[in-house]
Every structure is written in structure tokens, then in C-alpha cells.
C-alpha positions in Angstrom: 86.6 88.4 101.8 85.3 87.9 98.3 82.8 90.3 96.8 80.2 87.5 97.2 80.9 87.3 100.9 80.7 91.1 101.0 77.3 91.0 99.4 76.1 88.5 101.9 77.4 90.6 104.8 75.6 93.6 103.4 72.3 91.8 103.1 72.6 90.6 106.7 75.1 92.9 108.3 76.8 91.8 111.5 75.8 94.1 114.4 77.8 97.3 114.3 79.6 96.4 111.1 81.3 99.2 109.2 81.7 99.2 105.4 84.5 101.6 104.4 85.7 102.6 100.9 89.3 103.9 101.1 89.7 105.1 97.5 90.5 108.7 96.6 87.5 111.1 96.2 87.7 111.1 92.4 87.6 107.3 92.4 84.6 107.3 94.8 82.8 109.9 92.5 83.1 107.5 89.5 81.0 104.9 91.4 80.6 103.4 94.8 78.6 100.8 96.7 75.5 102.0 98.5 75.9 101.7 102.2 79.7 102.3 102.2 81.3 105.2 104.0 84.0 107.1 102.2 87.3 107.5 104.1 90.3 107.9 101.8 93.2 105.7 102.8 95.4 108.7 103.5 92.9 110.0 106.0 92.1 106.7 107.7 94.5 107.1 110.7 92.3 109.9 112.2 89.3 107.5 112.2 91.0 104.4 113.8 89.8 105.1 117.3 86.2 105.1 116.0 86.7 101.8 114.2 88.7 99.8 116.8 85.7 98.8 118.9 86.0 95.2 117.9 83.1 95.2 115.3 83.7 93.9 111.8 85.1 96.5 109.4 85.0 95.7 105.7 87.5 97.7 103.7 87.2 98.2 99.9 89.4 100.0 97.3 90.0 99.6 93.6 91.5 96.1 93.7 92.5 95.2 97.2 95.9 96.8 97.8 95.0 99.9 99.8 92.2 98.1 101.6 94.7 95.5 102.7 96.9 98.2 104.1 93.9 99.7 105.8 93.3 96.3 107.4 96.8 96.2 108.7 96.4 99.7 110.2 93.2 98.7 112.0 94.7 95.5 113.3 97.7 97.4 114.6 95.3 99.8 116.3 93.6 96.9 118.1 90.7 95.6 116.0 91.4 92.2 114.6 88.1 92.2 112.8 89.4 94.1 109.7 88.3 92.4 106.5 89.8 93.1 103.1 87.5 92.8 100.1 89.6 91.1 97.6 89.3 92.4 94.0 87.7 95.6 95.3 85.3 97.7 93.4 86.7 96.4 90.1 85.6 92.8 90.9 82.3 94.1 92.2 81.6 95.9 88.9 82.9 92.9 86.9 80.2 90.8 88.5 77.5 93.2 87.5 76.7 94.4 91.0 75.2 97.9 91.3 77.1 101.1 92.0 75.9 104.6 92.8 77.2 107.8 91.3 
């Protein structure tokens, strides 16, 4: 998904949708999107059961690499509704969208 598609989904979220930021804590602390939950990529495996209920899960990282791998993990766990936000928080910020600190 593009950051524009993410914004639209956040304004009118699909029922039960999850928004997950998989960056490291120090990255999260520098700025994150309101409404996102922080689960670092290296801790994601322990949350897969909670996320594999079939609802849409939007994954975000710095630029799209780790969030892409997070999508692969979730699909392998049984949820085909994993969505990678391409460009990540970098693209979000470049477009002038707000972040929290």
C-alpha cells in the first residue's frame, strides 16, 4: 500500500484492522504515526497468533524492507491480509504527514 492508501485506511479503518510499526524502539521514539502499535520486527513472532485472525494488518517500518518481511511472516502464519506500507515512515514524513514523539 502507498502512504496515501494508508492514510485513507486510517481515516476509515476496516473493521478489526491493525496498524503495526515494526521499527526498533529508538526509531519509534524519533517519531511515529498516531494510532499505530509498536511491535519491533525481532519481537513480532510472539504476536503472530494475535494477528492471524484474518483482519487487515498494515505494517510500517523506515522504508518498507522490514515491514515486507513482517508481511511474509504473517502470511506464513495464516493471515493473507498483511499489507506492507511502501516507503514507510520516511515516505510518510516526506509527504508532510504528522508524527508523534
